[in-house]
VOKELO-982878 format. One record per residue: residue in three letters; x, y, z of N, C-alpha, C in turn. Coordinates in pm, whole numbers, padded with zeros to 5 digits, always signed. Layout:
BEGIN
alaXYZXYZXYZ
...
end
This chain:
BEGIN
met-03971-14403-00559-04008-14289-00463-04061-14173-00548
ala-04177-14132-00536-04227-14017-00609-04171-13886-00570
ala-04135-13805-00674-04090-13668-00646-04199-13576-00592
ala-04165-13478-00518-04260-13372-00467-04308-13298-00587
pro-04439-13262-00579-04505-13176-00690-04425-13050-00703
arg-04424-13004-00829-04363-12872-00861-04472-12764-00833
phe-04411-12642-00791-04498-12525-00766-04519-12466-00910
val-04646-12436-00939-04674-12376-01067-04764-12256-01043
val-04769-12161-01138-04859-12044-01143-04911-12024-01277
ile-05040-12018-01287-05102-11992-01413-05205-11881-01397
gly-05200-11772-01488-05283-11664-01466-05270-11557-01569
ala-05339-11443-01546-05331-11324-01636-05316-11210-01538
asn-05237-11107-01587-05219-10992-01511-05236-10866-01592
his-05194-10754-01535-05210-10623-01595-05118-10611-01718
arg-05022-10699-01730-04935-10690-01856-04978-10794-01964
ser-05043-10897-01927-05083-10996-02029-05226-10988-02077
ala-05310-10918-01994-05456-10911-02038-05511-10770-02012
ser-05620-10753-02097-05688-10616-02080-05771-10622-01952
leu-05808-10499-01908-05892-10489-01793-06027-10562-01806
ser-06078-10549-01929-06213-10613-01954-06202-10767-01932
leu-06086-10823-01985-06070-10972-01968-06047-11003-01815
arg-05964-10930-01747-05941-10949-01605-06072-10928-01533
asp-06156-10842-01569-06282-10837-01500-06376-10954-01526
ala-06363-11009-01647-06436-11132-01667-06388-11254-01594
leu-06256-11254-01569-06196-11368-01504-06204-11353-01353
phe-06230-11231-01303-06223-11197-01161-06312-11294-01075
val-06246-11335-00963-06315-11431-00876-06341-11365-00733
asp-06462-11331-00701-06468-11281-00567-06453-11381-00459
asp-06437-11339-00326-06411-11422-00227-06520-11546-00214
ala-06650-11496-00227-06763-11589-00215-06754-11702-00319
ala-06696-11685-00435-06691-11781-00535-06556-11864-00537
val-06463-11825-00453-06341-11896-00441-06353-12039-00415
pro-06434-12085-00310-06452-12219-00278-06491-12307-00394
asp-06591-12255-00472-06640-12332-00594-06528-12347-00697
val-06452-12242-00720-06342-12254-00814-06229-12353-00770
leu-06198-12347-00632-06105-12442-00586-06159-12591-00586
ala-06284-12614-00573-06355-12738-00588-06332-12785-00734
gly-06362-12694-00828-06346-12730-00958-06201-12773-00998
leu-06104-12698-00943-05968-12733-00965-05930-12869-00908
arg-05993-12898-00786-05959-13026-00731-06023-13138-00806
ala-06149-13113-00868-06209-13212-00950-06129-13241-01082
ala-06052-13134-01126-05970-13144-01241-05840-13208-01212
gly-05811-13236-01088-05683-13310-01058-05582-13240-00984
leu-05611-13107-00948-05506-13019-00881-05538-13041-00727
gly-05457-13112-00666-05482-13147-00521-05454-13017-00431
glu-05367-12932-00470-05332-12811-00395-05334-12692-00482
ser-05415-12595-00439-05432-12476-00520-05483-12357-00444
leu-05450-12239-00499-05489-12121-00426-05534-12019-00545
val-05633-11936-00524-05680-11844-00618-05650-11707-00569
leu-05573-11630-00646-05537-11494-00611-05600-11401-00713
ser-05700-11320-00675-05785-11248-00770-05790-11108-00724
thr-05723-11014-00788-05725-10875-00749-05746-10782-00879
cys-05740-10658-00871-05770-10574-00992-05644-10589-01088
asp-05523-10624-01039-05412-10639-01123-05399-10777-01186
arg-05450-10879-01113-05427-11019-01166-05529-11115-01115
val-05542-11222-01202-05622-11341-01155-05532-11459-01179
glu-05492-11524-01083-05384-11632-01086-05421-11748-00990
val-05385-11876-01034-05395-11990-00965-05256-12027-00922
trp-05226-12058-00807-05099-12103-00754-05131-12253-00711
ala-05038-12341-00765-05078-12487-00726-04952-12564-00720
ala-04962-12687-00662-04854-12789-00659-04903-12902-00752
glu-04825-12922-00853-04860-13024-00964-04743-13075-01024
asp-04737-13214-01055-04628-13276-01116-04605-13232-01265
asp-04731-13216-01333-04737-13187-01477-04784-13042-01495
ala-04685-12949-01527-04719-12805-01536-04811-12799-01659
asp-04799-12858-01767-04885-12842-01888-05030-12884-01854
his-05036-13001-01772-05172-13039-01736-05241-12931-01647
ala-05159-12878-01554-05214-12777-01474-05261-12659-01550
gly-05183-12619-01647-05225-12504-01733-05348-12528-01804
arg-05364-12646-01857-05486-12675-01930-05605-12674-01843
gln-05592-12731-01726-05709-12744-01631-05753-12603-01575
val-05651-12531-01534-05674-12394-01492-05750-12314-01596
ala-05699-12313-01714-05757-12240-01831-05911-12290-01853
ala-05930-12417-01845-06064-12469-01855-06157-12411-01748
val-06102-12422-01621-06196-12388-01513-06222-12236-01507
leu-06119-12156-01540-06145-12006-01541-06222-11967-01653
ala-06204-12029-01777-06276-11993-01887-06431-12025-01870
glu-06456-12146-01818-06597-12191-01803-06667-12085-01710
arg-06606-12043-01603-06664-11953-01507-06691-11817-01572
ala-06596-11769-01662-06613-11645-01730-06705-11650-01858
gly-06747-11769-01894-06832-11789-02005-06757-11771-02129
leu-06638-11808-02141-06540-11801-02246-06495-11940-02293
ala-06448-11942-02421-06383-12068-02462-06236-12073-02411
pro-06182-12186-02365-06047-12192-02320-05944-12130-02421
ala-05979-12152-02557-05880-12097-02650-05880-11947-02654
ala-05987-11889-02603-05989-11732-02601-05887-11682-02498
leu-05849-11766-02402-05763-11722-02298-05613-11750-02333
gly-05594-11845-02425-05463-11893-02463-05345-11793-02465
ala-05365-11677-02538-05261-11580-02555-05245-11495-02439
his-05339-11494-02337-05342-11406-02225-05299-11466-02101
leu-05290-11598-02099-05254-11668-01982-05102-11700-01986
tyr-05035-11688-01874-04903-11733-01861-04895-11849-01769
gly-04790-11931-01796-04772-12052-01706-04632-12053-01664
leu-04602-12063-01530-04465-12068-01480-04457-12184-01393
asp-04346-12249-01385-04331-12357-01286-04183-12359-01237
gly-04162-12439-01125-04022-12446-01069-03975-12312-01015
ala-03843-12290-01042-03779-12166-00994-03857-12040-01046
glu-03892-12035-01172-03967-11919-01215-04099-11887-01139
ala-04174-11985-01106-04299-11972-01028-04263-11938-00892
val-04163-11984-00829-04136-11944-00697-04091-11803-00693
arg-03999-11760-00784-03955-11610-00787-04086-11525-00815
his-04174-11567-00903-04302-11487-00926-04383-11462-00802
ala-04403-11567-00720-04476-11567-00591-04413-11469-00496
phe-04281-11478-00497-04207-11389-00394-04218-11248-00439
met-04211-11224-00574-04224-11092-00632-04359-11039-00600
val-04458-11113-00628-04596-11069-00601-04618-11029-00454
ala-04586-11119-00364-04599-11101-00221-04526-10974-00180
ala-04420-10945-00236-04333-10831-00192-04374-10704-00266
ser-04489-10709-00337-04539-10597-00416-04432-10541-00516
leu-04368-10630-00577-04270-10586-00687-04316-10613-00824
asp-04437-10678-00837-04500-10718-00961-04625-10639-00976
ser-04644-10535-00907-04770-10460-00914-04760-10348-01000
leu-04879-10291-01045-04877-10161-01131-04791-10059-01047
val-04811-10045-00927-04739-09957-00841-04652-10036-00746
ile-04517-10021-00769-04420-10092-00683-04441-10048-00537
gly-04438-10151-00443-04460-10124-00301-04599-10102-00256
glu-04704-10120-00345-04846-10105-00316-04867-10187-00187
pro-04922-10128-00079-04934-10180+00052-05034-10291+00063
his-05125-10307-00027-05243-10397+00010-05219-10531-00053
val-05107-10554-00130-05086-10679-00193-05064-10792-00083
met-04993-10770+00022-04967-10871+00113-05100-10931+00177
gly-05189-10836+00209-05319-10872+00259-05406-10952+00164
gln-05387-10923+00039-05469-11005-00065-05407-11138-00077
val-05268-11152-00066-05215-11285-00070-05258-11370+00049
lys-05263-11294+00170-05292-11370+00290-05438-11414+00288
ala-05521-11334+00231-05667-11360+00219-05686-11483+00130
ala-05610-11484+00020-05623-11602-00069-05582-11719+00003
his-05472-11713+00079-05421-11829+00166-05517-11876+00257
arg-05587-11788+00329-05688-11820+00418-05802-11906+00352
leu-05847-11854+00241-05951-11912+00165-05912-12060+00122
ala-05795-12066+00078-05743-12201+00028-05738-12298+00151
arg-05691-12249+00263-05689-12340+00387-05823-12377+00425
glu-05914-12282+00428-06057-12318+00471-06118-12416+00378
ser-06084-12411+00255-06137-12512+00155-06059-12642+00152
gly-05962-12651+00228-05878-12778+00228-05792-12796+00111
ala-05764-12679+00035-05690-12686-00085-05544-12651-00064
cys-05498-12616+00054-05359-12570+00075-05285-12683+00145
gly-05201-12758+00079-05124-12870+00134-04984-12819+00170
ala-04898-12921+00200-04761-12888+00240-04676-12819+00142
gln-04689-12858+00022-04600-12796-00085-04637-12652-00096
leu-04766-12612-00109-04815-12482-00131-04783-12397-00009
glu-04807-12455+00107-04779-12394+00240-04637-12347+00256
ala-04542-12432+00204-04402-12404+00216-04370-12280+00130
val-04426-12268+00012-04396-12153-00073-04456-12027-00023
leu-04579-12034+00032-04652-11920+00091-04573-11864+00209
gln-04547-11954+00306-04469-11905+00424-04332-11840+00389
ala-04263-11895+00285-04145-11839+00241-04177-11701+00168
ala-04280-11685+00096-04314-11564+00037-04347-11460+00128
phe-04418-11494+00244-04449-11398+00339-04319-11345+00419
ala-04227-11435+00431-04096-11398+00493-04014-11302+00412
val-04019-11333+00274-03950-11255+00173-04009-11109+00175
ala-04140-11104+00173-04212-10973+00176-04173-10893+00296
lys-04172-10953+00406-04137-10889+00537-04001-10836+00528
arg-03902-10907+00475-03770-10874+00462-03742-10748+00368
val-03831-10755+00255-03814-10648+00162-03862-10526+00230
arg-03967-10531+00294-04034-10414+00362-03932-10348+00469
ser-03864-10436+00539-03785-10395+00648-03643-10347+00601
asp-03597-10412+00502-03460-10384+00438-03448-10281+00326
thr-03558-10243+00271-03552-10148+00157-03670-10037+00184
ala-03658-09937+00101-03760-09829+00103-03859-09853+00000
val-03890-09977-00041-03975-09998-00147-04120-09947-00128
gly-04161-09953-00003-04300-09901+00030-04308-09754+00076
glu-04194-09690+00060-04196-09549+00108-04221-09453-00005
gly-04262-09337+00028-04283-09228-00078-04411-09245-00144
pro-04481-09129-00169-04605-09136-00229-04585-09157-00384
val-04682-09213-00455-04663-09229-00604-04783-09173-00679
ser-04868-09113-00606-04979-09038-00688-04994-08901-00619
ile-05068-08816-00683-05090-08682-00635-05165-08691-00506
ala-05274-08772-00493-05350-08785-00374-05262-08838-00257
ala-05179-08945-00294-05091-08992-00187-04997-08895-00133
ala-04954-08818-00232-04845-08702-00190-04916-08601-00094
ala-05046-08571-00123-05118-08474-00032-05134-08539+00106
val-05157-08665+00109-05180-08741+00241-05045-08734+00319
gln-04932-08768+00244-04810-08760+00320-04765-08620+00370
leu-04784-08514+00285-04753-08386+00324-04841-08336+00443
ala-04968-08383+00437-05055-08342+00554-05012-08415+00687
arg-04965-08535+00665-04909-08608+00786-04771-08547+00833
asp-04687-08513+00734-04563-08438+00778-04595-08315+00858
leu-04695-08241+00816-04722-08121+00903-04797-08149+01026
his-04902-08231+01026-04989-08244+01143-04966-08375+01222
gly-04895-08464+01167-04885-08594+01235-04995-08683+01210
glu-05054-08749+01307-05166-08834+01283-05290-08758+01246
leu-05352-08800+01123-05470-08722+01070-05595-08744+01158
gly-05597-08836+01245-05714-08871+01332-05750-08749+01418
arg-05652-08652+01439-05670-08539+01522-05710-08415+01442
cys-05725-08437+01313-05737-08315+01211-05875-08312+01154
gln-05911-08189+01132-06039-08161+01047-06019-08102+00919
gly-06089-08140+00820-06067-08104+00684-06184-08013+00629
leu-06157-07935+00524-06257-07854+00463-06232-07879+00316
leu-06332-07912+00238-06327-07934+00097-06420-07813+00037
val-06340-07719-00037-06412-07599-00088-06428-07632-00246
gly-06551-07654-00289-06577-07684-00430-06604-07832-00452
ala-06648-07864-00563-06692-08013-00585-06628-08071-00709
gly-06503-08031-00742-06427-08082-00846-06375-08222-00822
asp-06354-08296-00929-06319-08436-00929-06185-08450-00840
met-06084-08376-00862-05953-08385-00799-05964-08368-00657
gly-06044-08265-00622-06070-08229-00480-06131-08347-00400
glu-06227-08415-00473-06302-08525-00424-06200-08635-00404
leu-06112-08667-00504-06021-08781-00490-05920-08762-00380
val-05870-08638-00357-05774-08607-00247-05855-08627-00111
ala-05975-08583-00108-06056-08582+00012-06073-08737+00049
glu-06096-08825-00047-06119-08968-00020-06002-09024+00039
asn-05880-08995-00016-05753-09040+00037-05731-09002+00167
leu-05758-08873+00197-05733-08817+00338-05828-08890+00439
leu-05956-08913+00399-06045-08984+00491-06000-09118+00507
ala-05955-09191+00399-05911-09331+00424-05783-09328+00502
ala-05707-09225+00509-05576-09223+00580-05617-09181+00735
gly-05748-09155+00766-05777-09136+00902-05828-08995+00939
leu-05845-08902+00843-05889-08769+00867-06013-08789+00950
ser-06025-08715+01069-06136-08743+01162-06272-08683+01115
arg-06272-08568+01051-06398-08507+01020-06375-08411+00886
leu-06476-08413+00799-06467-08336+00677-06589-08253+00651
ala-06568-08130+00627-06674-08045+00593-06675-08009+00439
val-06780-07990+00373-06781-07964+00235-06863-07830+00217
thr-06813-07739+00125-06878-07629+00097-06857-07593-00049
ala-06948-07533-00115-06935-07504-00258-07041-07390-00295
pro-06999-07311-00403-07086-07199-00434-07228-07247-00458
arg-07238-07373-00520-07376-07436-00536-07407-07526-00430
gln-07501-07496-00355-07538-07576-00226-07572-07724-00264
ser-07639-07748-00373-07682-07877-00409-07564-07960-00448
arg-07458-07906-00507-07334-07980-00539-07269-08024-00409
ala-07258-07930-00315-07202-07957-00181-07271-08059-00114
glu-07406-08072-00114-07485-08162-00044-07464-08306-00099
ala-07462-08309-00240-07444-08442-00297-07310-08498-00268
leu-07208-08405-00276-07069-08451-00250-07051-08496-00093
ala-07109-08417-00013-07096-08447+00136-07164-08590+00164
gln-07269-08621+00097-07339-08748+00125-07247-08859+00077
ser-07180-08847-00048-07097-08954-00091-06971-08969-00012
leu-06921-08862+00062-06804-08873+00137-06837-08897+00281
asp-06966-08904+00316-07011-08907+00460-06948-08790+00537
ala-06968-08663+00480-06922-08539+00538-07039-08460+00576
his-07006-08344+00629-07119-08250+00652-07101-08131+00574
val-07216-08050+00555-07212-07934+00468-07202-07813+00548
val-07121-07719+00488-07111-07583+00550-07168-07486+00443
pro-07247-07393+00472-07288-07299+00372-07171-07217+00322
phe-07175-07181+00191-07064-07111+00135-07037-06975+00199
asp-07154-06912+00249-07134-06779+00316-07074-06800+00446
gly-07046-06918+00501-06978-06946+00630-06836-06992+00610
leu-06785-06980+00486-06651-07015+00456-06540-06959+00554
arg-06550-06825+00577-06457-06765+00673-06454-06840+00811
asp-06561-06863+00869-06560-06933+01000-06507-07076+00982
ala-06541-07146+00869-06511-07279+00859-06361-07301+00844
leu-06291-07200+00778-06149-07201+00757-06078-07205+00894
ala-06130-07127+00996-06062-07127+01117-06061-07257+01192
gly-06154-07346+01157-06158-07478+01224-06091-07588+01151
ala-06042-07556+01027-05980-07660+00941-05825-07666+00950
asp-05785-07784+00968-05644-07810+00959-05593-07842+00821
val-05683-07894+00738-05649-07930+00601-05756-07869+00513
val-05715-07797+00424-05816-07729+00327-05783-07770+00180
leu-05881-07822+00115-05885-07858-00028-05966-07759-00108
ala-05907-07700-00203-05981-07603-00290-05995-07661-00430
cys-06117-07684-00481-06132-07738-00616-06264-07678-00679
val-06267-07546-00684-06386-07483-00751-06371-07467-00899
gly-06234-07429-00932-06208-07414-01081-06289-07306-01154
gly-06316-07196-01074-06383-07077-01146-06279-06983-01194
arg-06324-06873-01235-06231-06768-01295-06174-06680-01174
asn-06231-06685-01061-06182-06594-00955-06127-06672-00837
val-06027-06612-00780-05957-06678-00652-06067-06678-00546
val-06071-06794-00483-06168-06819-00375-06104-06790-00233
leu-05984-06838-00215-05913-06820-00083-05807-06720-00102
thr-05817-06606-00044-05710-06505-00051-05612-06512+00056
ala-05503-06448+00051-05401-06446+00153-05458-06380+00284
asp-05539-06274+00265-05603-06204+00378-05702-06304+00454
leu-05773-06374+00377-05872-06471+00435-05793-06583+00516
ile-05698-06631+00461-05619-06731+00532-05546-06675+00649
ala-05486-06550+00650-05433-06497+00758-05521-06481+00871
gln-05648-06433+00844-05741-06413+00942-05772-06542+01009
ala-05790-06658+00934-05818-06787+00995-05703-06826+01085
leu-05584-06798+01043-05462-06840+01130-05460-06761+01260
arg-05500-06640+01251-05509-06562+01383-05612-06620+01473
lys-05724-06671+01423-05824-06731+01504-05782-06857+01552
arg-05694-06933+01477-05635-07059+01516-05519-07046+01616
arg-05486-06924+01646-05365-06902+01736-05242-06953+01668
arg-05244-06939+01530-05124-06971+01457-05091-07124+01443
arg-05200-07208+01476-05189-07337+01445-05199-07363+01287
pro-05099-07426+01224-05082-07424+01079-05196-07480+01001
ile-05210-07439+00879-05302-07493+00785-05235-07552+00670
phe-05275-07677+00627-05223-07734+00501-05320-07706+00395
leu-05277-07647+00283-05373-07621+00178-05340-07689+00040
val-05428-07746-00028-05412-07803-00159-05494-07724-00251
asp-05439-07671-00356-05515-07601-00460-05526-07691-00578
ala-05641-07760-00584-05665-07853-00696-05748-07797-00807
gly-05767-07673-00805-05854-07608-00910-05776-07575-01031
ile-05843-07576-01145-05776-07546-01266-05886-07451-01340
pro-05864-07318-01344-05743-07256-01292-05742-07253-01139
gly-05637-07201-01074-05622-07212-00933-05726-07132-00851
asp-05755-07178-00728-05852-07122-00640-05793-07051-00523
ile-05658-07059-00508-05599-07012-00391-05495-06898-00445
glu-05505-06791-00384-05413-06686-00411-05269-06725-00386
pro-05168-06727-00483-05030-06767-00459-04968-06694-00336
ala-05009-06569-00305-04952-06501-00198-04978-06564-00059
val-05071-06666-00064-05082-06742+00063-04954-06814+00105
asn-04870-06839+00013-04733-06906+00040-04656-06817+00139
arg-04686-06683+00133-04607-06587+00214-04667-06571+00357
val-04782-06630+00381-04851-06609+00510-04790-06714+00604
asp-04744-06657+00716-04666-06755+00814-04773-06846+00874
gly-04746-06983+00866-04832-07088+00921-04926-07143+00809
ala-04919-07087+00684-04994-07139+00576-04898-07227+00483
phe-04931-07350+00450-04840-07438+00369-04927-07472+00248
leu-04896-07414+00138-04976-07430+00011-04913-07510-00084
tyr-04983-07603-00148-04932-07695-00256-05045-07688-00376
asp-04992-07670-00496-05077-07687-00608-05060-07823-00664
leu-05125-07846-00780-05107-07985-00837-04978-08011-00890
ala-04906-07905-00949-04765-07929-00992-04676-07960-00872
asp-04695-07895-00760-04616-07925-00648-04628-08070-00597
leu-04755-08118-00600-04794-08247-00565-04732-08362-00660
glu-04737-08328-00788-04684-08416-00888-04539-08431-00876
arg-04464-08321-00841-04323-08330-00819-04291-08425-00694
val-04377-08417-00584-04354-08499-00481-04377-08653-00514
ala-04483-08677-00598-04514-08806-00636-04402-08868-00728
leu-04347-08784-00811-04238-08829-00900-04121-08871-00820
gln-04091-08797-00711-03977-08829-00622-04009-08968-00566
gly-04131-08985-00514-04173-09102-00455-04153-09229-00548
arg-04194-09206-00666-04175-09323-00773-04031-09346-00785
ala-03955-09243-00803-03804-09267-00825-03747-09340-00706
thr-03788-09301-00580-03739-09376-00456-03774-09524-00460
arg-03902-09543-00488-03941-09687-00489-03885-09768-00594
glu-03862-09698-00716-03786-09780-00832-03647-09812-00786
gln-03580-09719-00727-03448-09742-00683-03444-09855-00575
ala-03537-09845-00481-03544-09948-00383-03582-10081-00430
gly-03664-10072-00543-03705-10202-00615-03598-10286-00663
arg-03482-10215-00711-03366-10296-00759-03304-10368-00650
ala-03292-10307-00524-03242-10381-00419-03330-10487-00366
ala-03460-10465-00369-03560-10557-00339-03553-10684-00427
arg-03537-10664-00555-03530-10776-00650-03399-10864-00624
glu-03299-10803-00569-03175-10879-00538-03204-10963-00410
ile-03287-10911-00325-03324-10993-00213-03406-11109-00252
val-03504-11085-00347-03585-11191-00389-03506-11298-00463
asp-03412-11258-00542-03333-11358-00610-03250-11443-00517
glu-03200-11377-00402-03122-11453-00303-03211-11546-00220
glu-03329-11502-00192-03418-11585-00119-03475-11707-00211
val-03496-11680-00334-03540-11796-00419-03428-11905-00424
ala-03308-11850-00433-03195-11956-00438-03193-12035-00301
leu-03219-11970-00186-03210-12031-00055-03331-12126-00052
phe-03445-12079-00090-03566-12171-00081-03557-12295-00164
leu-03504-12275-00284-03485-12398-00378-03380-12490-00322
arg-03263-12434-00268-03174-12524-00214-03221-12602-00089
gly-03288-12532-00004-03352-12604+00105-03452-12703+00070
arg-03538-12675-00031-03625-12788-00080-03559-12899-00124
ala-03456-12877-00214-03382-12981-00270-03318-13077-00159
ala-03264-13010-00064-03206-13086+00041-03318-13161+00121
arg-03432-13112+00142-03536-13183+00203-03580-13302+00122
ala-03573-13280-00011-03623-13387-00109-03526-13518-00092
ala-03399-13490-00053-03307-13600-00052-03320-13680+00084
val-03389-13627+00187-03409-13681+00316-03455-13838+00302
pro-03566-13856+00225-03608-14003+00223-03507-14101+00167
ala-03436-14061+00069-03333-14149+00028-03227-14171+00119
ile-03183-14061+00196-03081-14078+00296-03129-14168+00410
val-03264-14162+00443-03315-14250+00549-03316-14394+00502
ala-03352-14416+00374-03353-14547+00325-03206-14607+00320
leu-03114-14524+00278-02967-14570+00273-02924-14609+00416
arg-02949-14527+00507-02910-14565+00648-02975-14688+00700
ala-03103-14707+00669-03175-14830+00706-03111-14951+00647
arg-03069-14947+00515-03016-15054+00444-02883-15085+00512
phe-02792-14989+00534-02666-14999+00599-02681-15073+00739
glu-02778-15014+00813-02802-15073+00943-02838-15228+00937
ala-02925-15254+00857-02974-15394+00825-02852-15483+00790
thr-02772-15430+00704-02646-15511+00666-02554-15525+00780
arg-02536-15425+00865-02441-15430+00977-02494-15533+01078
glu-02623-15542+01106-02681-15635+01200-02669-15781+01143
ala-02682-15798+01014-02672-15937+00953-02525-15979+00966
val-02431-15888+00935-02294-15925+00944-02250-15954+01092
leu-02302-15879+01190-02267-15910+01325-02322-16048+01373
ala-02440-16079+01322-02498-16207+01351-02417-16332+01291
glu-02361-16294+01178-02285-16403+01115-02144-16412+01165
ala-02070-16304+01197-01936-16303+01225-01915-16322+01380
gly-02019-16293+01450-02002-16304+01608-01912-16194+01651
thr-01814-16239+01736-01726-16132+01797-01594-16112+01720
asp-01575-16172+01605-01457-16149+01530-01459-16021+01462
ala-01396-15913+01498-01408-15777+01456-01352-15777+01310
ala-01240-15849+01282-01187-15840+01146-01270-15902+01039
val-01324-16019+01073-01422-16085+00982-01541-15989+00958
ala-01602-15941+01072-01723-15864+01064-01703-15737+00975
thr-01589-15664+00995-01571-15545+00916-01541-15583+00776
arg-01462-15697+00741-01437-15733+00604-01572-15774+00538
leu-01658-15851+00598-01785-15881+00542-01875-15759+00522
leu-01864-15664+00617-01947-15536+00604-01913-15460+00482
val-01784-15438+00464-01733-15361+00348-01771-15433+00225
asn-01740-15556+00214-01773-15641+00089-01924-15626+00055
arg-02007-15641+00153-02151-15648+00120-02204-15506+00091
leu-02153-15406+00166-02197-15269+00121-02152-15226-00012
leu-02036-15264-00059-01987-15229-00183-02027-15315-00298
his-02085-15434-00275-02124-15534-00374-02213-15474-00477
ala-02331-15417-00433-02433-15369-00536-02379-15250-00622
pro-02317-15150-00558-02258-15045-00641-02154-15083-00738
thr-02065-15186-00691-01960-15233-00785-02017-15311-00901
glu-02117-15382-00878-02181-15456-00994-02242-15363-01087
glu-02304-15259-01035-02376-15159-01109-02273-15082-01197
met-02160-15048-01142-02054-14979-01222-02000-15070-01332
lys-01980-15191-01300-01927-15284-01399-02019-15297-01513
gly-02162-15305-01482-02253-15321-01585-02265-15207-01676
val-02258-15082-01614-02259-14966-01699-02139-14953-01795
ala-02016-14994-01741-01896-14990-01821-01911-15103-01927
ala-01963-15218-01897-01967-15331-01993-02071-15297-02111
asp-02165-15217-02076-02262-15181-02177-02221-15067-02264
gly-02096-15021-02245-02041-14911-02325-02100-14776-02296
glu-02157-14760-02187-02206-14623-02146-02106-14542-02085
asp-02122-14410-02095-02029-14324-02039-02056-14311-01893
trp-01968-14369-01818-01996-14372-01667-01912-14265-01584
arg-01865-14158-01664-01790-14056-01596-01877-13969-01502
asp-01999-13960-01527-02090-13875-01437-02101-13957-01309
met-02114-14113-01321-02126-14179-01199-02003-14169-01126
glu-01892-14183-01189-01757-14175-01120-01747-14037-01049
lys-01788-13927-01121-01780-13796-01055-01862-13794-00920
thr-01980-13850-00935-02081-13866-00816-02011-13937-00701
leu-01956-14057-00742-01894-14135-00636-01784-14054-00564
lys-01692-13983-00647-01589-13916-00583-01641-13808-00490
lys-01758-13743-00530-01811-13634-00442-01874-13694-00325
leu-01946-13802-00336-02015-13870-00226-01909-13914-00116
phe-01810-13980-00158-01714-14048-00068-01592-13971-00051
arg-01584-13848-00114-01465-13762-00099-01331-13838-00141
leu-01328-13904-00251-01223-13989-00287-01091-13909-00336
asp-01116-13786-00360-00999-13696-00414-00941-13631-00291
gly-01007-13648-00175-00947-13578-00055-00820-13636-00001
end
């Protein structure tokens, strides 16, 4: 009876390979079916391609892990226009329990550059969908994936691994949400065209900010930035009126003079009937007068403030990550135990069938004499194992393992 294929993972990630090599290996969604077809032609019946900015991996079910590693390397190298040998030092190969743990860690976003990164689960699910659509996801791979999804869900619900911002831009988004709630009801104003202001603005828009206006001392810079952000332009001399309509203000001019003074913000708040304003000073040197912090209804954060919030978020996620890894280890053990139990089912079924056939034969021979029937049944059931044990002992082999197994199976020490 053939054993079930082992789960294997072969790939390169942010720890094993450079960004340039990962870019060369990257497989976009449109190319995944061709890669899966190549893997199938190479003998891998079940496979999945997970390709992100952090990793390019093949998850597969295969009896021979070394064979799988060679074939995956050949397929990926050919597509990237490289020699398989060029990948050797950068590809890792995992199988069995190590591969299962890796899959669970990836799905739970514990193996990412940023622990708790929210997009990983969607990426794994997309890879799963493509594998199913290509007919490359069989029972063995499906079992691992469903278990990985369940583990990721448990990690998210039982730990704080996805909580807390880990970047300056993410910190700005969280603080804006803490003050205003859902950003879909908020309007933003970007003052200046500096890179950090643009980055924070992009994150706020991605988080649902409903509308963004851009203004800058140089109108051409404001127009170019507004076009890239799908925002609208406000003339710089209209800054005073624009502030009154802004729930979130980002300043990134970086000139020698303060652009937003305490008086200017106080006037805007009066027009807003004291509805609060969240302000981010991303300019170097600063663009917002520090005295704005003393204006009631103004909540000002500079880059140092945001970095402190981000550091706290990273610490929170790292602490939660330890608890999450314990969950993964527990779930790996449960999964492997369950798979081992299922692997024993065919042998148990065969044993029961043999015993039932023997019982029917004995009943046909002994008729209604219960004593004869039971004696014949015991003798016939024990005949083959008894002869096997005698043969092992006669050949001088150490049969203590067999004896231990028998005692465990039939509870002879009980």
